[in-house]
KOLSE-513673 format. One record per residue (C-alpha): residue in one letter; x, y, z; residue number from 1. Coordinates in pm, 1 decimal, padded with zeros to 6 digits. Example, Ala and Ser with C-alpha at 12.3 -4.5 7.8 and 13.67 -1.06 7.14 Angstrom:
! residues 2
("a" (01230.0 -00450.0 00780.0) 1)
("s" (01367.0 -00106.0 00714.0) 2)
***
This chain:
! residues 481
("m" (-02210.3 -00623.1 -01049.7) 1)
("a" (-02366.1 -00308.6 -01190.1) 2)
("t" (-02198.0 -00138.7 -01485.1) 3)
("d" (-02206.0 00208.9 -01328.8) 4)
("t" (-01913.6 00443.2 -01384.5) 5)
("p" (-01752.2 00560.3 -01059.9) 6)
("t" (-01778.1 00934.2 -00995.0) 7)
("i" (-01573.8 01127.5 -00740.7) 8)
("v" (-01753.0 01204.9 -00413.9) 9)
("a" (-01628.7 01298.2 -00066.0) 10)
("g" (-01865.1 01056.9 00103.2) 11)
("t" (-01911.2 00816.9 00390.2) 12)
("c" (-02070.0 00472.7 00420.5) 13)
("k" (-02178.6 00255.2 00705.7) 14)
("i" (-02102.0 -00117.8 00696.6) 15)
("t" (-02297.0 -00339.6 00932.9) 16)
("g" (-02337.2 -00711.6 00953.1) 17)
("r" (-02335.2 -01031.0 01150.1) 18)
("i" (-02113.8 -01337.8 01151.7) 19)
("i" (-02332.7 -01641.0 01217.2) 20)
("s" (-02148.8 -01956.6 01319.8) 21)
("p" (-02238.2 -02271.3 01519.4) 22)
("h" (-01924.0 -02204.5 01727.3) 23)
("d" (-02008.3 -01933.9 01980.0) 24)
("t" (-01709.0 -01954.8 02215.2) 25)
("n" (-01470.4 -01715.8 02035.6) 26)
("k" (-01725.6 -01493.9 01868.7) 27)
("n" (-01597.2 -01174.2 02034.7) 28)
("n" (-01246.9 -01247.9 01897.3) 29)
("i" (-01353.9 -01246.6 01532.2) 30)
("l" (-01181.0 -00960.4 01353.8) 31)
("i" (-01320.0 -00784.9 01047.7) 32)
("v" (-01061.9 -00599.5 00834.2) 33)
("i" (-01198.4 -00364.8 00569.2) 34)
("t" (-00970.9 -00211.5 00302.9) 35)
("v" (-01119.0 00097.1 00139.8) 36)
("l" (-00968.3 00239.6 -00178.9) 37)
("h" (-00904.2 00615.3 -00168.6) 38)
("p" (-00800.7 00687.6 -00528.9) 39)
("i" (-00807.6 01068.0 -00495.0) 40)
("s" (-00607.1 01117.2 -00175.4) 41)
("g" (-00397.8 00824.4 -00298.9) 42)
("e" (-00398.8 00539.7 -00048.2) 43)
("n" (-00575.2 00223.5 00060.4) 44)
("v" (-00715.0 00268.0 00411.4) 45)
("r" (-00758.5 -00029.3 00645.2) 46)
("h" (-01021.1 -00040.5 00918.0) 47)
("k" (-01039.8 -00309.4 01186.1) 48)
("v" (-01339.5 -00395.6 01401.2) 49)
("l" (-01416.9 -00685.6 01635.8) 50)
("v" (-01761.2 -00845.6 01624.7) 51)
("d" (-01956.4 -00841.4 01951.7) 52)
("r" (-02078.9 -01145.5 02145.2) 53)
("s" (-02379.4 -01178.6 01918.0) 54)
("g" (-02154.4 -01173.0 01610.0) 55)
("k" (-02258.9 -00822.0 01503.3) 56)
("f" (-02032.6 -00544.2 01380.9) 57)
("s" (-02070.1 -00186.8 01255.6) 58)
("i" (-01822.0 00062.2 01116.9) 59)
("d" (-01833.1 00396.3 00935.4) 60)
("v" (-01583.4 00448.9 00653.7) 61)
("e" (-01492.6 00740.0 00431.2) 62)
("v" (-01515.5 00683.5 00054.7) 63)
("e" (-01401.2 00891.8 -00242.1) 64)
("t" (-01634.2 00766.1 -00514.9) 65)
("a" (-02013.3 00739.1 -00536.7) 66)
("t" (-01978.5 00360.2 -00557.5) 67)
("s" (-01672.6 00180.4 -00423.5) 68)
("l" (-01530.4 -00169.6 -00409.5) 69)
("v" (-01381.9 -00262.8 -00072.8) 70)
("g" (-01196.2 -00571.0 00042.3) 71)
("l" (-01336.8 -00745.0 00349.8) 72)
("y" (-01134.9 -01001.5 00546.0) 73)
("i" (-01274.0 -01217.8 00828.6) 74)
("s" (-01028.2 -01376.0 01069.9) 75)
("l" (-01228.8 -01699.0 01111.5) 76)
("k" (-01045.9 -01844.5 00814.3) 77)
("l" (-00749.1 -01722.1 00607.2) 78)
("e" (-00938.6 -01759.0 00280.1) 79)
("n" (-01230.0 -01547.1 00402.9) 80)
("t" (-01158.5 -01240.2 00187.4) 81)
("f" (-01439.3 -01083.4 -00011.9) 82)
("l" (-01519.0 -00792.1 -00237.6) 83)
("v" (-01811.1 -00575.7 -00131.4) 84)
("k" (-01971.1 -00286.9 -00316.5) 85)
("l" (-02058.5 00027.6 -00119.0) 86)
("t" (-02269.3 00329.3 -00210.1) 87)
("s" (-02178.5 00669.7 -00070.7) 88)
("g" (-02428.2 00784.3 00189.2) 89)
("g" (-02573.8 00436.6 00222.6) 90)
("v" (-02571.4 00147.9 00466.2) 91)
("t" (-02451.7 -00192.2 00348.6) 92)
("n" (-02540.6 -00491.1 00566.4) 93)
("i" (-02347.9 -00816.9 00529.1) 94)
("d" (-02463.5 -01132.3 00709.4) 95)
("i" (-02235.2 -01433.3 00663.8) 96)
("t" (-02334.3 -01778.7 00782.8) 97)
("y" (-02073.1 -02051.6 00839.0) 98)
("n" (-02114.3 -02424.6 00885.5) 99)
("s" (-01933.9 -02622.9 01155.6) 100)
("d" (-01621.7 -02653.6 00935.1) 101)
("y" (-01602.5 -02274.8 00889.4) 102)
("e" (-01710.5 -02305.9 00527.4) 103)
("i" (-01941.8 -02032.9 00404.4) 104)
("k" (-02299.5 -02152.9 00397.8) 105)
("n" (-02462.9 -01827.2 00291.0) 106)
("i" (-02393.1 -01458.2 00230.9) 107)
("d" (-02677.5 -01210.5 00247.9) 108)
("v" (-02594.7 -00854.1 00140.4) 109)
("t" (-02838.6 -00562.3 00150.5) 110)
("p" (-02856.2 -00381.9 -00083.5) 111)
("a" (-02737.7 -00648.3 -00327.5) 112)
("g" (-02464.4 -00465.8 -00521.7) 113)
("m" (-02276.3 -00774.1 -00644.3) 114)
("t" (-02341.8 -01139.0 -00716.0) 115)
("q" (-02222.3 -01386.9 -00454.7) 116)
("n" (-01968.1 -01525.8 -00701.5) 117)
("d" (-01826.5 -01178.9 -00765.0) 118)
("m" (-01796.7 -01125.2 -00390.0) 119)
("t" (-01633.4 -01457.4 -00303.8) 120)
("q" (-01436.3 -01540.6 -00620.0) 121)
("g" (-01304.7 -01202.7 -00739.2) 122)
("l" (-01001.7 -01175.7 -00510.4) 123)
("e" (-00932.6 -01547.9 -00549.0) 124)
("v" (-00903.6 -01502.8 -00926.5) 125)
("m" (-00672.1 -01206.4 -00869.5) 126)
("s" (-00450.8 -01426.1 -00648.9) 127)
("k" (-00440.5 -01692.0 -00920.6) 128)
("m" (-00319.6 -01436.2 -01174.7) 129)
("i" (-00050.5 -01306.9 -00940.1) 130)
("g" (00067.2 -01657.5 -00846.5) 131)
("h" (00055.7 -01809.4 -01195.9) 132)
("r" (00381.1 -01954.1 -01331.8) 133)
("s" (00407.5 -02026.2 -01703.5) 134)
("g" (00669.9 -02300.0 -01677.3) 135)
("r" (00877.3 -02140.8 -01954.3) 136)
("t" (01256.5 -02144.4 -01925.5) 137)
("p" (01382.4 -01816.0 -01772.8) 138)
("e" (01542.5 -01586.9 -02029.0) 139)
("p" (01844.6 -01354.1 -01988.2) 140)
("l" (01626.3 -01046.5 -02032.6) 141)
("h" (01907.6 -00816.7 -01920.0) 142)
("e" (02089.1 -00907.8 -02243.2) 143)
("k" (01789.7 -00825.1 -02466.6) 144)
("s" (01658.6 -00492.8 -02593.8) 145)
("t" (01405.5 -00293.1 -02396.1) 146)
("d" (01147.6 -00350.7 -02671.6) 147)
("y" (01203.2 -00724.2 -02637.7) 148)
("f" (01140.5 -00698.0 -02263.6) 149)
("l" (00822.5 -00493.0 -02308.1) 150)
("n" (00688.7 -00749.1 -02557.3) 151)
("y" (00783.4 -01022.4 -02309.1) 152)
("a" (00583.8 -00840.4 -02039.4) 153)
("k" (00285.2 -00818.0 -02275.3) 154)
("t" (00303.9 -01194.0 -02333.4) 155)
("i" (00311.8 -01264.8 -01958.7) 156)
("l" (00020.3 -01025.9 -01909.3) 157)
("s" (-00183.2 -01195.3 -02181.6) 158)
("e" (-00123.3 -01539.3 -02028.7) 159)
("r" (-00238.9 -01429.9 -01687.4) 160)
("l" (-00537.2 -01229.3 -01808.5) 161)
("a" (-00658.7 -01550.9 -01972.6) 162)
("i" (-00722.2 -01679.0 -01617.5) 163)
("v" (-00981.1 -01410.9 -01546.7) 164)
("n" (-01120.7 -01406.2 -01901.6) 165)
("n" (-01183.2 -01782.5 -01894.4) 166)
("d" (-01345.8 -01779.4 -01551.7) 167)
("t" (-01709.1 -01890.3 -01573.9) 168)
("l" (-01827.2 -01768.0 -01231.7) 169)
("i" (-01762.8 -01394.5 -01212.4) 170)
("s" (-01939.7 -01125.4 -01411.5) 171)
("k" (-01811.0 -00953.3 -01724.5) 172)
("e" (-01804.0 -00619.5 -01538.2) 173)
("l" (-01586.1 -00750.5 -01255.3) 174)
("k" (-01357.3 -00921.7 -01507.5) 175)
("g" (-01294.6 -00576.2 -01654.5) 176)
("v" (-01204.1 -00430.8 -01314.2) 177)
("l" (-00977.6 -00722.8 -01221.8) 178)
("s" (-00805.2 -00711.2 -01561.5) 179)
("r" (-00726.1 -00340.3 -01521.0) 180)
("d" (-00611.5 -00392.9 -01163.3) 181)
("f" (-00381.2 -00678.6 -01259.4) 182)
("c" (-00229.9 -00478.3 -01548.1) 183)
("l" (-00143.1 -00203.5 -01299.8) 184)
("f" (-00003.0 -00459.4 -01055.2) 185)
("l" (00215.9 -00640.8 -01308.7) 186)
("y" (00365.7 -00327.9 -01462.8) 187)
("n" (00411.3 -00152.2 -01130.5) 188)
("a" (00588.3 -00451.9 -00976.9) 189)
("h" (00797.2 -00575.4 -01270.1) 190)
("v" (00819.8 -00324.1 -01555.3) 191)
("f" (00835.4 00030.3 -01419.4) 192)
("d" (01173.4 -00003.5 -01249.3) 193)
("y" (01365.4 -00148.8 -01543.1) 194)
("e" (01708.2 -00154.1 -01377.1) 195)
("e" (01582.9 -00327.7 -01062.3) 196)
("y" (01402.1 -00597.4 -01261.3) 197)
("m" (01703.4 -00659.9 -01486.6) 198)
("m" (01927.9 -00699.5 -01180.8) 199)
("l" (01678.3 -00947.7 -01037.1) 200)
("n" (01671.6 -01134.0 -01368.8) 201)
("y" (02053.2 -01147.9 -01370.2) 202)
("r" (02074.3 -01275.6 -01011.7) 203)
("n" (01811.2 -01541.4 -01076.9) 204)
("l" (01994.1 -01675.0 -01380.6) 205)
("k" (02362.9 -01660.2 -01294.6) 206)
("d" (02614.3 -01698.8 -01017.9) 207)
("n" (02721.7 -01337.3 -01039.0) 208)
("k" (03017.8 -01366.8 -00797.2) 209)
("g" (02988.9 -01001.1 -00708.0) 210)
("k" (02995.1 -00881.1 -01069.0) 211)
("k" (02738.6 -00632.9 -01192.6) 212)
("p" (02594.8 -00672.7 -01542.7) 213)
("e" (02574.5 -00392.8 -01796.4) 214)
("i" (02213.9 -00279.4 -01768.1) 215)
("k" (02084.7 -00073.6 -02060.7) 216)
("k" (02003.8 00287.5 -01978.5) 217)
("i" (01643.9 00385.2 -02040.3) 218)
("d" (01495.3 00727.4 -02100.3) 219)
("r" (01145.1 00871.4 -02087.9) 220)
("s" (01046.1 00700.0 -02415.1) 221)
("y" (01066.2 00358.7 -02242.8) 222)
("y" (00734.4 00438.0 -02073.7) 223)
("h" (00539.3 00449.6 -02400.3) 224)
("f" (00362.7 00137.1 -02272.2) 225)
("l" (00144.3 00370.2 -02063.0) 226)
("k" (-00054.6 00445.6 -02378.6) 227)
("d" (-00192.8 00088.3 -02369.1) 228)
("f" (-00360.2 00152.2 -02032.7) 229)
("n" (-00605.9 00425.3 -02134.8) 230)
("l" (-00560.4 00587.9 -01793.4) 231)
("n" (-00846.1 00832.6 -01857.5) 232)
("d" (-01089.4 00544.3 -01802.6) 233)
("p" (-01269.8 00620.2 -01471.1) 234)
("q" (-01301.2 00244.3 -01406.4) 235)
("y" (-00946.6 00264.5 -01264.5) 236)
("l" (-01108.8 00428.6 -00961.3) 237)
("y" (-01223.1 00075.5 -00869.4) 238)
("c" (-00868.1 -00069.0 -00881.2) 239)
("f" (-00682.7 -00131.1 -00555.4) 240)
("t" (-00341.0 -00097.0 -00723.1) 241)
("f" (-00424.5 00244.5 -00870.0) 242)
("p" (-00292.1 00458.0 -00577.3) 243)
("e" (00039.6 00269.5 -00574.5) 244)
("f" (00067.1 00296.8 -00953.9) 245)
("q" (00007.4 00671.0 -00936.1) 246)
("k" (00264.7 00703.7 -00660.1) 247)
("t" (00516.4 00523.0 -00880.8) 248)
("i" (00451.2 00766.2 -01166.4) 249)
("l" (00488.7 01066.0 -00934.9) 250)
("q" (00812.6 00935.2 -00780.0) 251)
("n" (00979.1 00798.6 -01094.3) 252)
("e" (01313.0 00973.3 -01141.7) 253)
("i" (01332.2 00915.0 -01517.8) 254)
("l" (00989.4 01067.7 -01582.8) 255)
("g" (01088.4 01346.0 -01344.6) 256)
("l" (00747.2 01489.2 -01255.9) 257)
("p" (00801.4 01789.7 -01024.9) 258)
("v" (00682.7 01784.6 -00663.1) 259)
("i" (00366.0 01993.5 -00653.2) 260)
("g" (00472.2 02192.7 -00346.5) 261)
("e" (00322.9 02541.6 -00361.0) 262)
("s" (00303.9 02549.0 -00740.9) 263)
("d" (-00004.1 02689.1 -00906.6) 264)
("i" (-00205.8 02381.8 -01016.2) 265)
("p" (-00251.3 02481.0 -01385.4) 266)
("a" (00124.3 02553.9 -01406.4) 267)
("w" (00207.8 02216.7 -01245.0) 268)
("l" (-00031.4 02035.5 -01479.3) 269)
("a" (00124.2 02209.5 -01781.4) 270)
("k" (00465.4 02066.8 -01681.4) 271)
("a" (00314.2 01723.8 -01613.6) 272)
("k" (00148.6 01716.7 -01955.1) 273)
("v" (00472.6 01803.3 -02133.5) 274)
("i" (00624.8 01494.4 -01970.2) 275)
("l" (00329.1 01255.9 -01991.6) 276)
("s" (00085.8 01342.3 -02271.0) 277)
("d" (00264.6 01161.1 -02554.7) 278)
("l" (00328.2 00860.5 -02326.0) 279)
("v" (-00027.5 00820.5 -02194.8) 280)
("g" (-00185.6 00919.1 -02527.5) 281)
("f" (-00399.5 01217.6 -02424.0) 282)
("e" (-00355.3 01583.0 -02326.6) 283)
("d" (-00674.1 01643.1 -02126.6) 284)
("g" (-00916.8 01454.0 -01909.6) 285)
("l" (-01007.7 01348.1 -01556.0) 286)
("y" (-00679.1 01159.5 -01518.4) 287)
("y" (-00474.5 01477.8 -01488.9) 288)
("d" (-00696.2 01616.7 -01212.7) 289)
("i" (-00660.1 01288.0 -01024.1) 290)
("l" (-00282.1 01300.6 -01072.4) 291)
("a" (-00267.4 01653.3 -00927.9) 292)
("a" (-00478.0 01541.7 -00630.6) 293)
("n" (-00247.5 01241.6 -00586.6) 294)
("a" (00050.7 01480.5 -00588.4) 295)
("y" (-00097.6 01652.2 -00282.2) 296)
("g" (-00181.8 01309.5 -00139.7) 297)
("r" (00184.4 01216.8 -00167.5) 298)
("q" (00268.4 01500.2 00074.2) 299)
("l" (-00022.5 01421.6 00306.0) 300)
("n" (00028.7 01045.0 00317.5) 301)
("e" (00404.6 01008.3 00283.2) 302)
("e" (00530.3 01305.1 00481.2) 303)
("i" (00230.3 01349.4 00715.9) 304)
("k" (00271.7 01717.2 00630.8) 305)
("p" (-00042.4 01934.4 00633.4) 306)
("l" (-00129.5 02161.2 00343.8) 307)
("t" (00012.7 02511.7 00358.5) 308)
("e" (-00213.4 02815.2 00331.1) 309)
("k" (-00079.5 02872.1 -00022.1) 310)
("q" (-00162.6 02512.7 -00119.5) 311)
("k" (-00515.4 02549.6 00018.9) 312)
("e" (-00556.8 02867.8 -00184.7) 313)
("h" (-00443.7 02690.1 -00504.3) 314)
("i" (-00682.9 02399.3 -00438.0) 315)
("v" (-00980.8 02633.2 -00389.5) 316)
("n" (-00888.6 02839.7 -00697.4) 317)
("y" (-00867.1 02530.6 -00916.6) 318)
("w" (-01134.9 02292.4 -00783.3) 319)
("k" (-01358.6 02554.8 -00613.2) 320)
("n" (-01594.1 02368.1 -00378.3) 321)
("g" (-01572.5 02050.1 -00585.6) 322)
("e" (-01544.7 01695.7 -00455.8) 323)
("i" (-01167.4 01670.4 -00506.0) 324)
("a" (-01115.3 01982.5 -00292.6) 325)
("k" (-01346.2 01840.6 -00023.6) 326)
("i" (-01152.2 01512.0 -00020.5) 327)
("l" (-00814.8 01685.0 00010.1) 328)
("f" (-00932.8 01915.5 00287.8) 329)
("r" (-01090.6 01623.0 00473.9) 330)
("k" (-00763.7 01433.8 00451.0) 331)
("n" (-00571.2 01744.4 00558.1) 332)
("l" (-00767.7 01765.4 00885.7) 333)
("q" (-00667.8 01406.8 00965.2) 334)
("v" (-00302.9 01482.1 00885.5) 335)
("i" (-00306.3 01788.0 01112.8) 336)
("e" (-00403.5 01560.1 01403.1) 337)
("l" (-00145.1 01294.9 01308.8) 338)
("n" (00124.4 01559.2 01269.2) 339)
("k" (00071.6 01667.8 01630.6) 340)
("l" (00175.6 01318.0 01741.3) 341)
("k" (00470.1 01278.9 01501.7) 342)
("s" (00824.7 01306.6 01634.4) 343)
("p" (01100.3 01469.8 01426.8) 344)
("t" (01287.5 01241.7 01185.0) 345)
("i" (01649.0 01175.8 01281.6) 346)
("i" (01897.3 00997.0 01051.6) 347)
("n" (02200.0 00838.3 01218.0) 348)
("d" (02505.4 00698.2 01039.6) 349)
("i" (02628.3 00370.0 01181.2) 350)
("s" (02801.5 00237.7 00868.7) 351)
("l" (03146.7 00217.2 01033.0) 352)
("v" (03025.0 00011.5 01329.6) 353)
("s" (03106.2 -00359.8 01309.8) 354)
("n" (02818.9 -00591.1 01224.4) 355)
("d" (02801.6 -00750.6 01569.8) 356)
("k" (02794.2 -00411.5 01748.2) 357)
("v" (02513.4 -00237.4 01555.0) 358)
("i" (02224.1 -00329.1 01783.7) 359)
("e" (02442.0 -00293.9 02093.0) 360)
("t" (02536.0 00061.1 01984.6) 361)
("i" (02172.3 00157.2 01922.6) 362)
("v" (02055.6 00012.4 02255.8) 363)
("a" (02337.0 00185.4 02448.0) 364)
("k" (02225.9 00519.5 02303.2) 365)
("h" (01885.8 00489.2 02470.1) 366)
("k" (01971.1 00393.0 02827.9) 367)
("g" (01671.1 00399.9 03058.5) 368)
("k" (01421.5 00374.7 02770.4) 369)
("v" (01210.3 00098.0 02624.2) 370)
("i" (01341.1 00047.4 02268.8) 371)
("f" (01121.5 -00072.5 01982.8) 372)
("i" (01329.0 -00157.9 01673.2) 373)
("d" (01153.0 -00205.0 01336.8) 374)
("l" (01330.5 -00378.3 01045.1) 375)
("w" (01159.6 -00271.4 00724.1) 376)
("a" (01202.2 -00170.4 00357.9) 377)
("t" (01042.9 00083.1 00126.0) 378)
("w" (00922.7 -00197.1 -00106.2) 379)
("c" (00765.4 -00402.5 00175.9) 380)
("a" (00387.6 -00344.5 00168.5) 381)
("p" (00321.2 -00518.6 00504.7) 382)
("c" (00593.7 -00300.4 00662.9) 383)
("l" (00427.3 00018.7 00538.6) 384)
("e" (00078.1 -00101.0 00631.4) 385)
("a" (00198.4 -00176.7 00985.3) 386)
("m" (00352.0 00169.5 01019.4) 387)
("q" (00033.7 00332.7 00896.1) 388)
("e" (-00176.3 00129.3 01137.9) 389)
("f" (00052.9 00209.7 01431.0) 390)
("r" (00080.1 00586.8 01369.0) 391)
("g" (-00182.7 00695.5 01619.7) 392)
("a" (-00090.5 00437.9 01883.3) 393)
("k" (00279.4 00528.8 01857.4) 394)
("g" (00195.1 00891.8 01920.9) 395)
("e" (00053.2 00797.3 02261.0) 396)
("f" (00409.8 00717.0 02374.8) 397)
("r" (00557.2 01045.3 02251.1) 398)
("d" (00630.4 01192.9 02597.1) 399)
("k" (00720.9 00861.9 02759.2) 400)
("k" (01052.8 00680.6 02789.9) 401)
("v" (01021.1 00491.9 02460.9) 402)
("a" (01257.0 00504.9 02162.1) 403)
("f" (01129.0 00399.6 01819.5) 404)
("v" (01412.0 00296.2 01586.9) 405)
("y" (01384.4 00196.8 01219.3) 406)
("l" (01642.4 -00007.6 01027.6) 407)
("t" (01661.1 -00068.4 00653.8) 408)
("n" (01931.5 -00151.4 00397.1) 409)
("g" (02033.1 -00092.4 00036.5) 410)
("s" (01733.1 -00280.6 -00102.6) 411)
("s" (01545.4 00042.9 -00025.9) 412)
("p" (01654.6 00309.0 -00278.5) 413)
("r" (01821.3 00580.2 -00073.3) 414)
("k" (01627.0 00872.5 -00221.2) 415)
("l" (01291.6 00697.7 -00177.0) 416)
("w" (01388.2 00599.5 00178.6) 417)
("e" (01474.8 00959.5 00264.0) 418)
("e" (01132.3 01066.6 00140.2) 419)
("k" (00930.1 00798.1 00318.4) 420)
("i" (01093.3 00846.5 00659.4) 421)
("k" (00972.7 01207.8 00669.1) 422)
("g" (00626.7 01073.7 00746.2) 423)
("i" (00746.9 00806.5 00989.2) 424)
("g" (00946.0 01027.8 01223.5) 425)
("n" (01177.3 00904.1 01502.8) 426)
("e" (01523.2 00750.6 01452.0) 427)
("h" (01644.3 00586.7 01128.8) 428)
("y" (01947.3 00386.7 01015.2) 429)
("y" (02046.6 00284.0 00661.7) 430)
("l" (02253.6 -00029.7 00721.0) 431)
("t" (02520.1 -00182.5 00501.7) 432)
("a" (02442.4 -00517.0 00337.7) 433)
("s" (02666.1 -00704.8 00580.9) 434)
("q" (02519.1 -00530.7 00887.4) 435)
("w" (02167.2 -00616.7 00774.2) 436)
("e" (02257.1 -00977.9 00695.2) 437)
("y" (02423.5 -01021.9 01034.3) 438)
("i" (02119.1 -00890.0 01223.2) 439)
("m" (01872.8 -01100.2 01024.6) 440)
("n" (02082.7 -01414.1 01083.6) 441)
("h" (02168.2 -01339.8 01446.5) 442)
("f" (01803.5 -01293.0 01545.1) 443)
("e" (01689.1 -01571.7 01310.2) 444)
("f" (01454.8 -01347.2 01114.8) 445)
("e" (01340.9 -01487.9 00780.5) 446)
("g" (01144.7 -01188.4 00658.1) 447)
("i" (01019.5 -00838.2 00731.2) 448)
("p" (00864.2 -00654.0 00899.7) 449)
("s" (01050.9 -00789.7 01200.6) 450)
("y" (01080.2 -00632.2 01542.4) 451)
("l" (01308.3 -00624.6 01848.1) 452)
("l" (01183.6 -00498.6 02184.9) 453)
("y" (01425.5 -00405.4 02465.9) 454)
("n" (01341.7 -00307.7 02824.2) 455)
("k" (01482.8 -00005.8 03008.9) 456)
("k" (01787.0 -00207.5 03114.9) 457)
("g" (01875.2 -00285.1 02754.1) 458)
("v" (01766.9 -00650.0 02774.9) 459)
("l" (01589.4 -00807.3 02475.9) 460)
("t" (01242.3 -00909.3 02592.6) 461)
("n" (01072.8 -00995.2 02264.0) 462)
("k" (01142.0 -01050.7 01895.0) 463)
("f" (00884.9 -01131.6 01629.0) 464)
("t" (00809.7 -01113.2 01257.5) 465)
("a" (00483.3 -00962.7 01120.0) 466)
("f" (00297.2 -00684.4 01295.8) 467)
("p" (00057.5 -00838.5 01549.5) 468)
("g" (-00168.4 -00533.2 01579.9) 469)
("n" (-00187.6 -00206.8 01773.5) 470)
("k" (-00335.4 -00355.6 02088.3) 471)
("e" (-00069.5 -00624.3 02122.4) 472)
("v" (00225.1 -00390.0 02060.3) 473)
("k" (00087.7 -00122.8 02294.4) 474)
("e" (00051.3 -00384.9 02567.1) 475)
("m" (00409.0 -00508.8 02511.2) 476)
("i" (00553.2 -00155.4 02538.3) 477)
("s" (00330.5 -00045.9 02827.2) 478)
("g" (00426.7 -00357.8 03019.8) 479)
("l" (00790.8 -00248.7 03010.4) 480)
("l" (00735.8 00114.3 03110.2) 481)
***
């Protein structure tokens, strides 16, 4: 892998290739899923394409850096997930040859941006770090000081980074990227929300019998660990966890960064720096521009709300005709189209309805309509990915007799839930713990996202866990109309 430093560019790339296998029968059912990191607009974008009968595929993707790392998944085998390097404005061709056991025989990439080991082993090493268990006896961290916990997190991080550092197959450059990405992942998942992690620690250690432990209150100074990250390093633009990490910083109630809204960008940045500069360890640099862009991305991605004329004016005044402005305006055009398809968000209170009558009450409200019920949570990445994937397809049913209903519970922080549903639209319910538990048990769901589909007569016709894809869901709904 080349040691180039990623630079921000509003670009596009073409990815072509061929899947070569001795088994020809199901070739046109092979699915290629490509995940492209958009660190400036603040999301990871998934593209899906089927190979043709000859095994060939081609797709154009938007990128936000001159060189980008993308994840590529091939449905022939679960383990077939690779890293691929793209160059803005270029064409990358990937030919993958399988043997009769669906093992990879050869990968030929043109131009050759990464070694084969970096391509095939990088994400596997990341999975090993995420799945590693130390075997140490769990500690009552909720009874310790916050400094003790942060040192504990550093120890866990060090143990897991040893996995990538000791790997003999991948390059030094990719090790650096994976190490940064895993640091973001670990802290975002387990350290940022101190109260949530301490409650989890308490539940895992004790039979709490409904009691709630005394969790220490933290203030802004708790986040001094951000200084260890050196967030001004542009190599973070290669990290898949970076958009989620940035979103966490922007949404964190204790840090209290203001929503950018129609604020003048220099004024917003001045407020952000007062809050962050001593914590991250610097007062100026590319990071702050990226954070401001991500603040707009939060509106565009989360709320599906186009930029106002005032916001456009601020963006032009600050970034002129620069690449960040181009990226935000490009994203805004997409959001304008999505916003046309979005239905208004409606919140309904059903908390006083008995557990066994919740679904019945919802179904009765939509007589004569097909009803698609989605059980999800704000912390559930597959739930959010499914919603993002289904946005356009859902809009096709806007003027038809279809009701889209979304259920969640207290595991989704109320304030965060209220923000996220702005971009989802349609009808939402925030269930009590007992209502949620009853529904999950009654329909024998073991995880989320899970779905219930009712016909116009209010009869359950399908229930399933995990989003099967746009085509399948559209066919299910259309078949009932």
